[in-house]
Each structure stands twice: as C-alpha cells, then as structure tokens.
N, CA, C and O atoms as a printed pandas DataFrame, in Angstrom:
     atom_number atom_name residue_name chain_id  residue_number  x_coord  y_coord  z_coord
0              1         N          MET        A               1   97.863   38.391   15.005
1              2        CA          MET        A               1   97.415   38.583   16.855
2              3         C          MET        A               1   98.340   39.622   17.404
3              4         O          MET        A               1   99.465   39.931   17.011
4              5         N          SER        A               2   97.732   40.029   18.257
5              6        CA          SER        A               2   98.945   41.181   19.172
6              7         C          SER        A               2   99.106   40.102   20.356
7              8         O          SER        A               2   98.522   39.037   20.558
8              9         N          LYS        A               3   99.761   40.539   20.812
9             10        CA          LYS        A               3   99.425   39.973   22.322
10            11         C          LYS        A               3   98.542   40.020   23.211
11            12         O          LYS        A               3   98.524   39.475   24.315
12            13         N          GLU        A               4   97.185   41.232   22.310
13            14        CA          GLU        A               4   96.046   41.738   23.753
14            15         C          GLU        A               4   95.276   40.107   23.863
15            16         O          GLU        A               4   94.849   39.528   24.862
16            17         N          ASN        A               5   95.312   39.548   22.025
17            18        CA          ASN        A               5   94.403   39.235   21.549
18            19         C          ASN        A               5   94.493   37.863   21.748
19            20         O          ASN        A               5   93.494   37.163   21.583
20            21         N          LEU        A               6   96.214   37.096   22.286
21            22        CA          LEU        A               6   96.819   35.766   22.618
22            23         C          LEU        A               6   96.386   36.023   23.886
23            24         O          LEU        A               6   95.471   35.345   24.351
24            25         N          HIS        A               7   97.141   37.309   24.819
25            26        CA          HIS        A               7   95.988   36.895   26.370
26            27         C          HIS        A               7   94.957   36.559   26.191
27            28         O          HIS        A               7   94.971   35.376   26.532
28            29         N          ASP        A               8   93.461   36.938   25.682
29            30        CA          ASP        A               8   92.225   37.085   25.596
30            31         C          ASP        A               8   92.132   35.642   26.085
31            32         O          ASP        A               8   91.912   35.096   27.166
32            33         N          GLU        A               9   92.522   35.060   24.215
33            34        CA          GLU        A               9   92.149   33.754   23.763
34            35         C          GLU        A               9   92.854   32.444   24.972
35            36         O          GLU        A               9   92.635   31.244   25.137
36            37         N          LEU        A              10   93.791   33.485   25.641
37            38        CA          LEU        A              10   94.220   32.324   26.808
38            39         C          LEU        A              10   92.912   32.520   28.296
39            40         O          LEU        A              10   92.179   31.803   28.977
40            41         N          GLN        A              11   93.287   33.973   28.153
41            42        CA          GLN        A              11   92.164   33.598   29.559
42            43         C          GLN        A              11   90.781   33.114   29.432
43            44         O          GLN        A              11   90.206   32.665   30.424
44            45         N          ASN        A              12   90.059   33.188   27.990
45            46        CA          ASN        A              12   89.288   32.171   27.527
46            47         C          ASN        A              12   89.554   30.846   27.399
47            48         O          ASN        A              12   88.570   30.110   27.474
48            49         N          PHE        A              13   90.386   30.450   27.263
49            50        CA          PHE        A              13   91.158   28.923   27.000
50            51         C          PHE        A              13   91.060   27.735   28.628
51            52         O          PHE        A              13   90.700   26.615   28.991
52            53         N          THR        A              14   91.477   28.599   28.957
53            54        CA          THR        A              14   91.790   28.670   30.978
54            55         C          THR        A              14   91.197   28.705   31.646
55            56         O          THR        A              14   91.586   28.227   32.712
56            57         N          SER        A              15   89.731   29.307   31.597
57            58        CA          SER        A              15   88.938   29.736   32.711
58            59         C          SER        A              15   87.146   29.133   33.073
59            60         O          SER        A              15   86.041   28.934   32.568
60            61         N          LYS        A              16   87.718   29.085   33.971
61            62        CA          LYS        A              16   86.579   27.710   33.947
62            63         C          LYS        A              16   84.988   27.638   34.065
63            64         O          LYS        A              16   84.272   28.491   34.588
64            65         N          PRO        A              17   84.679   26.719   33.608
65            66        CA          PRO        A              17   83.356   27.453   33.190
66            67         C          PRO        A              17   81.981   27.265   34.416
67            68         O          PRO        A              17   81.677   26.269   35.073
68            69         N          ASN        A              18   81.204   28.963   34.381
69            70        CA          ASN        A              18   80.574   28.435   35.219
70            71         C          ASN        A              18   79.775   27.650   36.225
71            72         O          ASN        A              18   78.908   28.391   36.688
72            73         N          PHE        A              19   79.705   25.993   36.939
73            74        CA          PHE        A              19   78.774   25.413   37.439
74            75         C          PHE        A              19   78.334   26.039   38.501
75            76         O          PHE        A              19   78.510   25.301   39.471
76            77         N          ASN        A              20   77.608   27.525   38.955
77            78        CA          ASN        A              20   77.148   27.505   39.612
78            79         C          ASN        A              20   76.014   28.117   39.658
79            80         O          ASN        A              20   75.520   28.610   40.673
80            81         N          LYS        A              21   75.630   28.116   38.762
81            82        CA          LYS        A              21   73.551   28.383   37.604
82            83         C          LYS        A              21   73.632   26.978   38.340
83            84         O          LYS        A              21   74.468   26.078   38.251
84            85         N          GLN        A              22   72.430   27.103   39.127
85            86        CA          GLN        A              22   71.383   26.221   39.644
86            87         C          GLN        A              22   70.075   25.641   37.879
87            88         O          GLN        A              22   69.190   26.254   37.282
88            89         N          SER        A              23   70.686   24.239   37.707
89            90        CA          SER        A              23   69.695   23.911   36.356
90            91         C          SER        A              23   69.070   21.914   37.016
91            92         O          SER        A              23   69.466   20.828   37.439
92            93         N          LYS        A              24   67.865   22.731   36.619
93            94        CA          LYS        A              24   66.773   20.559   37.204
94            95         C          LYS        A              24   67.135   20.582   36.350
95            96         O          LYS        A              24   67.501   21.227   35.368
96            97         N          VAL        A              25   66.930   19.194   37.095
97            98        CA          VAL        A              25   66.939   17.652   36.006
98            99         C          VAL        A              25   65.939   16.996   35.950
99           100         O          VAL        A              25   66.044   15.832   36.338
100          101         N          ASP        A              26   65.035   17.315   35.616
101          102        CA          ASP        A              26   63.956   15.929   35.935
102          103         C          ASP        A              26   63.810   14.194   35.790
103          104         O          ASP        A              26   63.887   13.345   34.902
104          105         N          ILE        A              27   63.592   14.257   37.036
105          106        CA          ILE        A              27   63.885   12.411   37.235
106          107         C          ILE        A              27   63.535   11.742   35.833
107          108         O          ILE        A              27   64.359   11.139   35.147
108          109         N          ASN        A              28   62.128   11.943   35.486
109          110        CA          ASN        A              28   61.067   11.512   34.842
110          111         C          ASN        A              28   61.278   11.815   33.077
111          112         O          ASN        A              28   60.507   12.064   32.151
112          113         N          VAL        A              29   61.995   11.728   33.147
113          114        CA          VAL        A              29   62.749   12.698   31.246
114          115         C          VAL        A              29   64.242   11.770   31.656
115          116         O          VAL        A              29   64.880   11.658   30.609
116          117         N          LEU        A              30   65.083   10.992   32.979
117          118        CA          LEU        A              30   65.527   10.663   32.638
118          119         C          LEU        A              30   65.043    8.725   32.671
119          120         O          LEU        A              30   65.513    7.605   32.471
120          121         N          LEU        A              31   64.232    9.190   32.933
121          122        CA          LEU        A              31   63.721    7.385   32.995
122          123         C          LEU        A              31   63.259    6.769   32.440
123          124         O          LEU        A              31   63.343    5.550   32.288
124          125         N          ASN        A              32   62.141    8.184   31.649
125          126        CA          ASN        A              32   61.622    7.525   30.298
126          127         C          ASN        A              32   62.193    7.130   29.346
127          128         O          ASN        A              32   61.907    6.196   28.598
128          129         N          LYS        A              33   63.181    7.952   29.328
129          130        CA          LYS        A              33   65.041    7.643   28.539
130          131         C          LYS        A              33   65.408    6.225   28.320
131          132         O          LYS        A              33   65.623    5.477   27.366
132          133         N          VAL        A              34   65.377    6.148   30.358
133          134        CA          VAL        A              34   66.065    5.000   30.138
134          135         C          VAL        A              34   65.602    3.269   30.022
135          136         O          VAL        A              34   66.104    2.151   29.907
136          137         N          ARG        A              35   64.168    4.025   30.154
137          138        CA          ARG        A              35   63.474    2.671   30.122
138          139         C          ARG        A              35   63.290    2.516   28.169
139          140         O          ARG        A              35   63.618    1.537   27.498
140          141         N          ALA        A              36   62.770    3.616   27.741
141          142        CA          ALA        A              36   63.084    3.681   26.054
142          143         C          ALA        A              36   64.006    3.062   25.668
143          144         O          ALA        A              36   63.720    2.305   24.740
144          145         N          GLU        A              37   65.214    3.049   26.044
145          146        CA          GLU        A              37   66.498    2.030   25.557
146          147         C          GLU        A              37   66.574    0.533   26.210
147          148         O          GLU        A              37   67.475   -0.163   25.743
148          149         N          GLU        A              38   65.806   -0.030   27.167
149          150        CA          GLU        A              38   65.624   -1.031   27.714
150          151         C          GLU        A              38   64.783   -2.007   27.147
151          152         O          GLU        A              38   64.909   -3.231   27.193
152          153         N          LYS        A              39   63.225   -0.795   26.182
153          154        CA          LYS        A              39   62.150   -1.068   25.438
154          155         C          LYS        A              39   63.045   -1.852   23.860
155          156         O          LYS        A              39   63.015   -3.031   23.506
156          157         N          LYS        A              40   63.839   -0.553   23.130
157          158        CA          LYS        A              40   64.618   -0.983   22.404
158          159         C          LYS        A              40   65.455   -2.790   22.444
159          160         O          LYS        A              40   65.375   -3.872   21.861
160          161         N          GLU        A              41   66.350   -2.004   23.744
161          162        CA          GLU        A              41   67.069   -3.130   23.459
162          163         C          GLU        A              41   66.551   -5.112   23.406
163          164         O          GLU        A              41   67.334   -6.027   23.152
164          165         N          ASN        A              42   64.764   -5.284   23.791
165          166        CA          ASN        A              42   64.557   -6.482   24.461
166          167         C          ASN        A              42   64.086   -6.498   22.847
167          168         O          ASN        A              42   63.755   -7.623   22.472
168          169         N          ILE        A              43   63.992   -5.346   21.732
169          170        CA          ILE        A              43   63.066   -5.760   21.437
170          171         C          ILE        A              43   64.488   -5.776   20.054
171          172         O          ILE        A              43   64.025   -5.853   18.916
172          173         N          GLU        A              44   65.618   -5.730   20.115
173          174        CA          GLU        A              44   66.522   -6.675   19.327
174          175         C          GLU        A              44   66.618   -7.688   19.257
175          176         O          GLU        A              44   66.600   -8.460   18.298
176          177         N          LYS        A              45   66.799   -7.885   20.880
177          178        CA          LYS        A              45   67.051   -9.286   21.533
178          179         C          LYS        A              45   66.087  -10.382   20.956
179          180         O          LYS        A              45   66.205  -11.481   20.414
180          181         N          SER        A              46   64.971   -9.452   21.379
181          182        CA          SER        A              46   64.094  -10.269   20.757
182          183         C          SER        A              46   63.968  -10.599   19.205
183          184         O          SER        A              46   63.575  -11.720   18.883
184          185         N          LEU        A              47   64.352   -9.472   18.045
185          186        CA          LEU        A              47   64.405  -10.551   16.454
186          187         C          LEU        A              47   65.679  -11.166   16.647
187          188         O          LEU        A              47   65.952  -11.869   15.674
188          189         N          LEU        A              48   66.650  -11.173   17.611
189          190        CA          LEU        A              48   67.614  -11.811   16.968
190          191         C          LEU        A              48   67.826  -13.449   17.380
191          192         O          LEU        A              48   68.509  -14.352   16.896
192          193         N          ILE        A              49   66.615  -13.334   18.853
193          194        CA          ILE        A              49   66.658  -15.068   18.665
194          195         C          ILE        A              49   65.646  -16.124   17.781
195          196         O          ILE        A              49   65.691  -17.322   17.501
196          197         N          GLY        A              50   64.593  -14.855   17.465
197          198        CA          GLY        A              50   63.638  -15.224   16.522
198          199         C          GLY        A              50   64.544  -15.505   14.734
199          200         O          GLY        A              50   64.468  -16.510   14.027
200          201         N          PHE        A              51   64.950  -14.835   14.594
201          202        CA          PHE        A              51   66.293  -14.927   13.561
202          203         C          PHE        A              51   66.785  -16.661   13.051
203          204         O          PHE        A              51   66.574  -17.490   12.166
204          205         N          ILE        A              52   67.891  -16.369   14.847
205          206        CA          ILE        A              52   68.108  -17.494   15.186
206          207         C          ILE        A              52   67.247  -18.704   15.198
207          208         O          ILE        A              52   67.482  -19.745   14.584
208          209         N          THR        A              53   66.502  -18.525   15.752
209          210        CA          THR        A              53   65.523  -20.212   15.695
210          211         C          THR        A              53   64.596  -20.442   14.527
211          212         O          THR        A              53   64.030  -21.507   14.280
212          213         N          THR        A              54   64.492  -19.147   13.730
213          214        CA          THR        A              54   63.650  -19.768   12.203
214          215         C          THR        A              54   64.891  -20.512   11.718
215          216         O          THR        A              54   64.925  -21.737   11.599
216          217         N          PHE        A              55   66.219  -19.446   11.365
217          218        CA          PHE        A              55   67.411  -20.470   11.058
218          219         C          PHE        A              55   68.104  -21.986   11.608
219          220         O          PHE        A              55   68.830  -22.751   10.973
220          221         N          ILE        A              56   67.791  -22.060   12.477
221          222        CA          ILE        A              56   67.305  -23.573   13.028
222          223         C          ILE        A              56   67.132  -24.978   12.494
223          224         O          ILE        A              56   67.622  -26.055   12.154
224          225         N          LEU        A              57   65.309  -23.617   12.792
225          226        CA          LEU        A              57   64.085  -24.709   11.932
226          227         C          LEU        A              57   64.514  -25.284   10.717
227          228         O          LEU        A              57   64.369  -26.451   10.354
228          229         N          ILE        A              58   65.137  -24.208   10.036
229          230        CA          ILE        A              58   64.645  -24.067    8.052
230          231         C          ILE        A              58   66.240  -25.281    7.509
231          232         O          ILE        A              58   66.259  -26.238    6.735
232          233         N          VAL        A              59   67.481  -24.574    8.430
233          234        CA          VAL        A              59   67.984  -26.396    8.410
234          235         C          VAL        A              59   68.003  -27.285    8.935
235          236         O          VAL        A              59   68.790  -28.178    8.623
236          237         N          GLY        A              60   67.080  -27.407   10.020
237          238        CA          GLY        A              60   66.700  -29.209   10.307
238          239         C          GLY        A              60   65.719  -29.391   10.128
239          240         O          GLY        A              60   65.031  -30.006   10.943
240          241         N          LEU        A              61   64.962  -28.652    8.299
241          242        CA          LEU        A              61   63.471  -29.181    7.783
242          243         C          LEU        A              61   64.485  -29.455    6.402
243          244         O          LEU        A              61   64.315  -30.528    5.824
244          245         N          ILE        A              62   65.397  -28.630    5.936
245          246        CA          ILE        A              62   66.725  -28.889    5.132
246          247         C          ILE        A              62   67.550  -30.312    4.893
247          248         O          ILE        A              62   67.732  -30.659    3.726
248          249         N          LEU        A              63   67.924  -30.928    5.696
249          250        CA          LEU        A              63   68.760  -31.706    6.635
250          251         C          LEU        A              63   67.891  -32.867    6.909
251          252         O          LEU        A              63   68.184  -34.045    6.701
252          253         N          SER        A              64   66.982  -32.486    7.313
253          254        CA          SER        A              64   65.443  -33.772    8.009
254          255         C          SER        A              64   64.853  -34.629    6.269
255          256         O          SER        A              64   64.184  -35.663    6.277
256          257         N          VAL        A              65   65.310  -33.876    4.883
257          258        CA          VAL        A              65   64.592  -34.305    3.794
258          259         C          VAL        A              65   65.693  -35.108    2.668
259          260         O          VAL        A              65   65.265  -35.575    1.613
C-alpha cells in the first residue's frame, strides 16, 4: 500500500461517526418489543413450573405405591 492509501485508511478509521442526523425512534415499537419479550419470559416460566410440578407429582405417585 502506498502512503496515501494508508493515510486515507487511518483517517477513515479515526474519524468520528456522524451523530448529527436526527433519527426518530417510535416508542410504540420499543414498548411492543419489551412486551413481547416479557410475554416470552412468562411462557418460559410457566412451562418450567409446569414441568417441575408434573415431575413432583409423578415421583410422589411412584413413591406412594
């Protein structure tokens, strides 16, 4: 590589990103993502509790016989 190419690469690497652009964030989209994640976590918790309860019931039935 020539010195010019290296100099250009270095300037591109060290230049700061342009944060001056106004980007809009829709709060409803963010809230929907959070709600979907919470719903998924609740389902996972319910499944785990169901499996544990079923396991305890089966073990209890086997030990009572």
